[in-house]
C-alpha positions as CSV (number, residue, x, y, z in Angstrom):
1,M,-75.1,7.8,70.6
2,A,-77.5,7.9,73.8
3,D,-78.9,10.9,75.3
4,G,-77.1,11.3,79.1
5,K,-77.6,13.5,81.9
6,S,-76.0,16.8,82.8
7,M,-74.8,18.2,86.1
8,D,-78.1,19.8,86.8
9,G,-80.3,17.0,85.7
10,K,-81.4,18.4,82.4
11,S,-81.2,15.8,79.6
12,A,-77.9,16.2,77.3
13,V,-77.8,15.5,74.0
14,D,-74.8,15.0,71.3
15,V,-75.6,18.0,69.3
16,I,-77.6,21.4,70.2
17,V,-78.5,23.7,67.2
18,V,-79.3,27.3,68.1
19,G,-81.8,29.0,65.6
20,G,-84.8,27.8,63.7
21,G,-84.1,28.4,59.9
22,N,-83.0,27.0,56.8
23,A,-79.3,26.5,58.2
24,A,-80.4,25.5,61.6
25,L,-82.6,22.9,60.2
26,C,-80.3,21.4,57.9
27,A,-77.6,21.1,60.5
28,A,-80.2,19.2,62.5
29,L,-81.2,16.7,60.1
30,A,-77.6,16.3,59.2
31,A,-76.4,15.7,62.8
32,R,-79.5,13.3,63.1
33,E,-78.6,11.7,59.9
34,T,-75.3,10.9,61.2
35,G,-76.5,9.2,64.4
36,A,-76.4,12.0,67.0
37,S,-79.2,13.0,69.4
38,V,-80.1,16.6,68.5
39,K,-82.1,19.4,70.2
40,L,-82.9,22.7,68.5
41,F,-83.7,25.7,70.5
42,E,-85.7,28.5,68.5
43,R,-86.1,32.0,69.9
44,A,-89.4,32.3,68.3
45,P,-92.6,30.9,69.1
46,E,-93.9,28.1,67.1
47,D,-96.2,30.4,64.9
48,Q,-93.3,33.0,63.9
49,R,-90.8,30.4,63.8
50,G,-88.1,30.1,60.7
51,G,-86.0,32.8,61.0
52,N,-85.3,34.8,57.9
53,S,-85.7,31.8,55.9
54,G,-89.4,32.1,56.6
55,F,-89.5,35.6,54.7
56,A,-87.6,34.5,51.8
57,G,-88.8,34.3,48.4
58,G,-87.2,30.8,47.9
59,N,-85.2,31.0,44.9
60,W,-81.9,29.0,45.1
61,R,-78.6,29.4,43.2
62,T,-77.2,26.3,42.2
63,V,-74.9,24.6,39.5
64,Y,-76.4,22.4,37.3
65,Q,-75.4,21.1,33.8
66,G,-79.0,20.7,32.1
67,V,-82.5,19.4,32.1
68,E,-81.2,16.2,33.7
69,D,-79.8,17.9,37.0
70,I,-82.8,19.7,37.1
71,R,-85.2,16.8,37.1
72,K,-82.8,15.6,40.2
73,L,-84.6,18.4,41.8
74,V,-87.8,18.4,39.8
75,P,-88.8,14.7,39.1
76,D,-92.2,15.3,37.9
77,L,-91.5,17.9,35.0
78,T,-93.8,17.0,32.2
79,P,-92.5,16.2,28.7
80,E,-94.4,19.4,27.6
81,E,-92.4,21.4,30.3
82,I,-88.9,19.8,29.1
83,A,-89.9,20.5,25.2
84,N,-91.1,24.2,26.1
85,T,-88.3,25.3,28.2
86,D,-84.8,26.1,27.8
87,F,-83.1,25.2,30.8
88,G,-79.9,26.2,29.8
89,S,-77.4,25.5,32.6
90,Y,-75.0,27.1,35.5
91,S,-71.6,25.5,35.7
92,E,-69.2,25.7,38.4
93,E,-67.3,28.8,36.9
94,Q,-70.3,30.9,36.5
95,F,-71.2,30.5,40.2
96,F,-67.5,31.1,41.0
97,D,-67.3,34.1,39.0
98,D,-70.7,35.6,40.0
99,M,-69.4,35.2,43.8
100,A,-66.5,36.9,43.2
101,R,-67.6,39.9,40.8
102,V,-70.5,40.8,43.2
103,T,-68.3,40.7,46.2
104,Q,-65.8,42.8,44.6
105,Y,-63.4,39.7,45.0
106,R,-63.4,39.5,48.6
107,T,-65.4,36.2,49.4
108,N,-63.4,33.7,51.4
109,P,-62.5,31.6,48.4
110,D,-62.1,28.3,50.7
111,L,-66.1,28.8,51.9
112,C,-67.0,30.1,48.5
113,E,-65.8,26.6,47.1
114,V,-68.0,24.6,49.5
115,I,-71.1,26.3,48.7
116,V,-70.5,26.3,44.8
117,R,-69.2,22.7,44.3
118,H,-71.8,21.4,47.1
119,S,-75.0,23.3,45.9
120,L,-76.6,20.6,43.8
121,D,-75.9,17.6,46.0
122,T,-77.2,19.7,49.1
123,L,-80.5,20.7,47.5
124,V,-80.8,16.8,45.9
125,W,-80.4,16.2,49.8
126,M,-83.0,18.6,50.8
127,R,-85.4,17.1,48.3
128,G,-84.8,13.8,50.1
129,K,-85.9,15.7,53.6
130,G,-89.3,16.6,51.9
131,V,-88.3,20.1,50.5
132,R,-90.4,20.5,47.2
133,F,-88.4,22.3,44.3
134,L,-90.0,23.9,41.3
135,P,-88.7,25.8,38.2
136,Y,-89.1,29.3,38.6
137,Y,-91.1,30.3,36.0
138,G,-93.1,32.8,37.5
139,R,-90.6,35.5,38.0
140,Q,-87.0,34.5,36.6
141,S,-88.1,33.7,32.8
142,F,-89.5,35.2,29.8
143,K,-90.7,33.4,27.1
144,L,-88.5,34.1,23.8
145,D,-89.1,32.5,20.2
146,G,-91.7,30.0,21.6
147,R,-89.8,28.7,24.5
148,V,-89.4,29.8,28.2
149,K,-85.9,30.9,29.1
150,F,-84.2,31.6,32.6
151,W,-81.8,34.3,33.2
152,G,-79.6,35.5,36.0
153,G,-78.4,32.2,37.0
154,L,-81.6,31.5,39.0
155,T,-83.6,28.5,37.7
156,I,-85.1,26.8,41.1
157,T,-87.4,27.7,43.7
158,V,-89.6,26.1,46.2
159,S,-93.1,25.2,46.8
160,G,-94.4,27.8,49.0
161,G,-91.3,30.0,49.3
162,G,-89.4,30.3,52.2
163,I,-92.0,29.1,54.6
164,G,-92.4,26.3,52.7
165,V,-88.9,25.1,53.3
166,V,-89.1,25.9,57.0
167,D,-92.2,23.8,57.3
168,A,-91.3,21.1,55.2
169,L,-87.8,20.5,57.5
170,F,-89.6,21.1,60.4
171,A,-91.9,18.4,59.6
172,T,-88.9,15.7,58.7
173,A,-87.2,16.9,62.0
174,V,-89.6,16.2,64.2
175,R,-90.3,12.8,62.4
176,E,-86.7,11.9,62.6
177,G,-86.4,12.5,66.3
178,V,-85.0,16.2,66.6
179,Q,-86.3,17.5,69.8
180,V,-87.8,21.1,69.2
181,A,-88.0,23.8,71.8
182,Y,-89.9,27.0,70.9
183,G,-89.4,30.4,72.7
184,S,-86.0,29.4,73.8
185,R,-83.5,32.6,74.0
186,V,-80.1,31.0,74.1
187,T,-77.8,33.9,75.6
188,R,-74.5,31.7,76.7
189,L,-72.4,29.2,75.5
190,L,-71.1,26.7,78.4
191,H,-67.2,26.4,78.0
192,D,-63.8,25.7,79.8
193,E,-60.4,25.3,78.3
194,E,-61.5,21.9,76.6
195,G,-64.0,23.7,74.5
196,I,-67.8,24.2,74.5
197,H,-70.2,22.0,76.6
198,G,-73.8,23.7,76.1
199,V,-76.0,26.6,76.3
200,E,-77.6,28.8,78.9
201,V,-81.2,29.1,77.8
202,I,-83.9,31.7,78.8
203,R,-87.4,30.1,78.6
204,G,-90.2,32.5,79.8
205,R,-88.9,33.8,83.0
206,K,-86.6,30.7,84.1
207,T,-82.9,30.5,83.2
208,E,-81.8,26.7,82.2
209,T,-78.7,25.0,81.5
210,H,-78.4,22.2,78.7
211,H,-75.3,20.2,78.1
212,A,-74.1,18.9,74.6
213,R,-70.7,17.5,73.0
214,A,-71.4,20.0,70.2
215,V,-73.1,23.2,69.4
216,V,-74.3,24.6,66.2
217,L,-75.0,28.5,66.1
218,A,-77.2,29.0,63.3
219,C,-79.4,31.8,64.6
220,G,-78.9,34.6,62.0
221,G,-77.1,38.2,62.1
222,F,-77.7,41.5,63.6
223,E,-79.9,43.0,61.4
224,A,-82.9,43.4,63.9
225,N,-80.9,45.2,66.4
226,A,-81.3,48.9,65.7
227,E,-78.3,49.8,67.9
228,W,-76.0,47.5,66.5
229,R,-77.0,48.4,62.7
230,T,-76.1,51.9,63.9
231,R,-73.1,51.0,65.3
232,Y,-71.8,48.8,62.6
233,L,-73.5,49.8,59.5
234,G,-73.6,53.6,59.9
235,K,-75.5,56.5,60.6
236,G,-78.9,56.1,59.5
237,W,-79.5,52.6,59.3
238,D,-81.7,52.7,62.7
239,L,-84.2,53.8,60.2
240,A,-84.1,51.1,57.8
241,K,-87.2,48.7,57.9
242,V,-86.0,44.9,58.7
243,R,-87.8,42.7,55.9
244,G,-87.7,39.3,57.9
245,T,-87.6,38.2,61.6
246,R,-87.6,40.6,64.7
247,F,-85.4,37.9,66.5
248,N,-82.0,38.1,64.6
249,T,-80.5,40.6,67.3
250,G,-77.0,39.3,67.1
251,D,-76.9,37.0,70.2
252,G,-75.1,33.9,68.4
253,I,-72.3,36.4,67.3
254,Q,-72.0,38.0,70.4
255,M,-72.1,34.8,72.5
256,A,-69.4,33.3,70.4
257,I,-67.2,36.4,70.5
258,E,-67.2,35.8,74.1
259,V,-65.7,32.6,74.0
260,G,-63.0,33.9,71.8
261,A,-64.5,33.5,68.2
262,Q,-63.0,35.6,65.8
263,P,-65.0,38.4,64.4
264,Y,-65.0,38.1,60.7
265,G,-66.4,39.7,57.4
266,H,-68.0,42.7,56.1
267,W,-69.6,44.0,59.5
268,S,-70.2,47.4,57.8
269,G,-72.1,45.4,55.2
270,C,-75.6,43.9,54.7
271,H,-78.2,42.8,52.1
272,A,-80.6,45.6,51.7
273,V,-83.3,46.2,49.2
274,G,-85.7,48.7,47.8
275,W,-89.0,48.1,49.8
276,E,-92.3,49.7,50.5
277,R,-92.0,53.2,51.9
278,Y,-94.5,52.6,54.7
279,A,-94.1,48.6,55.3
280,T,-94.2,47.7,58.7
281,D,-91.1,47.9,60.9
282,Y,-90.3,44.2,60.8
283,G,-91.5,41.3,58.5
284,E,-94.8,39.7,58.5
285,V,-94.6,36.3,57.0
286,A,-98.4,36.7,55.4
287,L,-97.1,39.7,53.6
288,R,-93.5,38.3,53.1
289,T,-92.6,39.6,49.7
290,S,-95.6,42.2,48.9
291,F,-93.1,45.0,50.2
292,Q,-90.4,44.1,47.8
293,R,-89.9,46.3,44.9
294,H,-87.7,44.5,42.4
295,S,-88.8,45.8,38.8
296,Y,-86.5,48.9,38.7
297,P,-84.3,47.6,35.9
298,Y,-87.0,48.4,33.5
299,G,-87.9,52.3,34.9
300,L,-86.2,55.0,36.7
301,M,-85.3,55.8,40.5
302,I,-85.9,59.2,41.4
303,N,-84.9,60.6,44.8
304,A,-86.2,64.0,46.7
305,E,-84.1,66.4,44.6
306,G,-86.0,64.7,41.5
307,K,-82.7,63.3,40.5
308,R,-81.7,59.9,39.3
309,F,-79.0,58.4,41.6
310,V,-78.3,55.1,40.4
311,D,-77.7,53.3,37.1
312,E,-80.8,51.0,37.2
313,G,-79.7,48.7,34.4
314,A,-76.2,48.3,35.7
315,D,-76.8,44.7,35.6
316,L,-79.5,42.0,35.7
317,R,-81.5,42.4,38.9
318,P,-80.2,39.4,40.9
319,Y,-76.7,41.1,40.7
320,T,-77.9,44.4,42.2
321,Y,-80.9,44.4,44.1
322,A,-79.4,43.6,47.5
323,K,-77.1,46.2,47.3
324,Y,-79.4,49.2,46.0
325,G,-81.4,49.4,49.0
326,H,-78.1,50.8,50.8
327,V,-78.2,53.6,48.3
328,V,-81.5,54.5,48.7
329,L,-81.2,54.9,52.5
330,E,-78.3,57.4,51.6
331,Q,-80.9,59.5,49.7
332,P,-82.5,62.7,51.4
333,G,-85.3,61.3,53.5
334,Q,-84.2,57.9,53.1
335,F,-87.1,57.2,50.6
336,A,-87.0,57.3,46.3
337,W,-89.9,56.6,43.6
338,Q,-89.7,54.4,41.0
339,I,-91.3,55.2,37.7
340,Y,-92.5,53.3,34.9
341,D,-94.9,53.5,31.6
342,A,-97.0,51.1,30.2
343,K,-94.8,49.5,27.6
344,V,-93.2,47.6,30.8
345,E,-96.5,46.7,32.7
346,M,-96.1,43.0,31.8
347,L,-92.8,42.8,33.5
348,L,-93.5,44.2,36.8
349,R,-93.5,41.8,39.5
350,E,-96.9,40.5,40.7
351,E,-96.3,42.9,44.2
352,Y,-96.6,45.9,42.2
353,R,-100.3,45.1,41.6
354,G,-101.1,44.2,45.3
355,R,-102.8,46.1,47.9
356,N,-99.9,47.0,49.8
357,C,-98.2,49.8,47.5
358,T,-98.0,53.4,47.7
359,K,-98.6,54.1,44.3
360,V,-99.7,57.0,42.2
361,T,-100.6,56.9,38.5
362,A,-101.4,59.6,35.6
363,D,-101.8,59.8,31.8
364,T,-99.3,62.5,31.7
365,L,-95.9,62.7,33.1
366,E,-96.7,66.0,34.3
367,G,-99.7,64.7,36.1
368,L,-97.8,61.7,37.6
369,V,-94.9,64.1,39.0
370,A,-97.7,66.3,40.6
371,K,-98.8,63.3,42.6
372,M,-95.3,62.6,43.8
373,E,-95.0,63.9,47.3
374,G,-91.8,65.0,48.7
375,V,-90.2,65.6,45.4
376,D,-88.7,68.7,43.7
377,Q,-91.1,68.7,40.9
378,A,-89.5,71.3,38.8
379,Q,-86.2,69.2,38.7
380,L,-87.9,65.7,38.4
381,L,-89.5,67.0,35.1
382,K,-86.4,68.2,33.7
383,T,-84.7,64.8,34.8
384,L,-87.4,63.1,33.0
385,N,-87.0,65.0,29.7
386,E,-83.3,64.6,29.5
387,Y,-83.6,60.6,30.2
388,N,-86.0,60.7,27.4
389,A,-83.8,62.4,25.0
390,A,-81.0,60.4,26.1
391,A,-83.0,56.9,25.8
392,S,-82.5,56.6,22.1
393,G,-80.7,53.7,21.5
394,T,-81.8,50.9,18.6
395,V,-80.7,47.8,20.0
396,P,-83.5,45.5,20.4
397,F,-84.9,45.5,24.1
398,N,-84.3,42.0,25.9
399,P,-85.3,41.5,29.7
400,T,-83.1,38.2,29.7
401,I,-79.9,39.6,28.9
402,K,-77.8,42.8,29.3
403,D,-79.1,44.1,26.1
404,G,-76.7,47.2,25.4
405,L,-79.9,49.5,25.1
406,G,-78.5,52.3,27.0
407,T,-78.5,56.1,27.2
408,T,-76.1,58.5,26.0
409,G,-74.8,61.7,27.7
410,L,-76.4,61.4,31.1
411,A,-74.1,61.6,34.2
412,I,-75.6,58.9,35.7
413,P,-76.2,56.3,32.7
414,K,-78.7,53.4,32.2
415,S,-76.8,50.8,30.8
416,N,-79.2,48.3,29.8
417,W,-83.1,48.2,29.0
418,A,-83.1,51.9,28.7
419,R,-86.5,52.9,26.8
420,K,-88.1,55.9,26.6
421,L,-91.3,56.7,29.3
422,D,-93.6,57.6,26.7
423,T,-96.5,55.2,26.9
424,P,-99.3,56.1,29.4
425,P,-100.5,55.3,31.8
426,F,-97.8,56.2,34.0
427,Q,-97.1,54.7,37.7
428,A,-94.8,55.6,40.3
429,F,-94.1,53.5,43.5
430,A,-92.5,55.3,46.8
431,I,-90.0,53.2,48.5
432,T,-87.3,52.9,51.4
433,C,-84.6,50.3,52.2
434,G,-85.6,47.0,53.7
435,V,-82.6,45.2,55.3
436,T,-82.5,41.5,54.8
437,F,-79.4,40.1,56.6
438,T,-76.1,41.3,57.7
439,F,-72.6,40.3,56.2
440,G,-70.3,40.5,59.0
441,G,-70.3,37.8,61.9
442,I,-67.8,35.1,62.9
443,K,-65.3,33.1,61.1
444,I,-65.4,29.2,60.3
445,N,-63.3,27.1,58.2
446,P,-64.5,24.9,55.5
447,E,-65.4,22.1,58.2
448,A,-67.7,24.9,59.5
449,E,-65.7,24.6,62.9
450,V,-65.9,28.4,64.4
451,L,-62.1,29.8,64.5
452,D,-60.7,32.0,67.5
453,Q,-58.4,34.6,67.2
454,M,-55.5,32.5,66.3
455,N,-57.4,30.7,63.5
456,A,-57.7,27.5,65.7
457,A,-60.8,25.7,65.8
458,I,-63.1,26.1,69.2
459,P,-63.6,22.3,69.6
460,G,-67.3,21.5,69.9
461,L,-68.3,24.8,68.1
462,F,-69.7,24.8,64.7
463,A,-71.8,27.6,62.6
464,A,-73.6,28.0,59.6
465,G,-76.0,30.5,57.6
466,E,-76.3,34.5,58.3
467,I,-73.9,34.4,61.3
468,V,-71.0,33.4,59.2
469,G,-68.8,36.1,58.3
470,G,-66.6,36.3,54.9
471,I,-69.0,35.0,52.3
472,F,-70.9,37.8,51.1
473,Y,-69.1,41.8,50.8
474,F,-71.2,44.4,49.3
475,N,-73.5,42.5,47.4
476,Y,-74.4,38.9,46.8
477,P,-75.8,37.2,44.0
478,G,-79.7,36.5,44.2
479,G,-80.3,33.2,45.5
480,S,-77.1,32.4,47.2
481,G,-78.1,33.0,50.8
482,L,-80.2,30.2,51.1
483,T,-77.8,27.9,49.2
484,S,-75.0,28.9,51.5
485,G,-77.3,28.3,54.5
486,A,-78.2,24.9,53.5
487,V,-74.6,23.8,52.6
488,F,-72.9,24.9,55.6
489,G,-75.9,23.7,57.6
490,K,-75.0,20.1,56.4
491,V,-71.8,20.4,56.5
492,A,-72.1,22.0,60.4
493,G,-74.5,19.4,61.3
494,T,-72.1,16.4,60.0
495,N,-69.4,17.4,61.7
496,A,-70.6,18.3,65.0
497,A,-72.3,14.9,65.0
498,K,-68.6,13.2,64.2
499,H,-67.2,15.4,66.7
500,A,-69.5,14.4,69.5
501,K,-69.2,10.7,68.8
502,V,-65.5,11.1,70.0
503,R,-65.8,13.3,72.6
504,P,-66.6,12.4,76.3
505,A,-69.7,13.9,78.0
506,A,-69.6,16.9,80.1
507,S,-69.1,16.0,83.5
């Protein structure tokens, strides 16, 4: 398929992709691989490219049956690594069960099926596009009985984290002939009764029109739009920190709805985590994960009233961290403290030892409490004493499973990993809510075609990534966001290119 000319003289292409993250790049590469000419519009300047993907830790949830599947993604595993590692497996059934359970059985089953069944082959395809996958030894494994064991369904990460994915895919996209335009804010879809014919773009102070036979929207949710957060997520969400890009303000959702797309999914829900209380308002790639505070299952979380407000040990971290930020935001003052003792020091993630922490330490619990600003200190000491009295289980502590080491007699239990806070030095970290991405968006079918209010496909319009609604509700399994974006990005790009082959150019 060759480039043509649009009505205003601009170069026309087969497929336009809107966005610059994981989903958009997979769409662009898949469309190009299918033979389409492709132009990608990234709203951010080049040094801030990548959407939320650039801020991700880079962890992937994928089906695999054992070490042979892992070697498809990591072919340079050494014999020593294989001998010393229990990779286990993660079946389609486990992935389906995790998606259903954490979304309270609301995930769209047809979309979920596409993600699960195509997770491994999509990652293998991405490896062929330059992405370097690795076993997730750093944060998602522990050594037990002499062998490394992974837990929580997360075994694969990527070299360089999220920015490693973005850089690798951009390099391949340019090499394979994708045209990339930075600093280009797409504001409107060109359409008529026959469907979508291109986009309107603001570059600098100028408005341009660019024609195409198909358009893929992969430009994120609305988490960076404080007004939309308050409108759809609710009171107080304008005060949340934004973990990722400042450019995800809902433009793609808005322009899709304007041409008849069906709003869909959990519009009052989002991925939100415990985050450094005094973090910057928006994410900074250089500080990508240094503000996150994800080791709470091994400690306690306390609000300004000096009380616990959540079961820190309800489940393994990958199944709770994306919803607990919301709970923190609901606390008085929109903050909380995490408390740990020396027994779990080796289990705390590396960001707890960095410079970007609001942290206090003491050799006694009384001394620690005295340093924790904004907290009812008398109530907090009472809470800690009650917790220590209730944490008297004799079940062996095991951080790789839900070990059943729980409290007894507390109004809010700690169901697992409940050990007494009795070993100095003690540490406390101040946190707030960091919002990652929103769950509401537009409706697509399993072919990634955008659907209108009558559930009919809008000709020439496809979508992937965080702009898609109906996949996550209330929560998500850790690592499934990148997988969803990549799977549907590939589907959207492939089908957009196929659509372009049979559709006449705009005239």
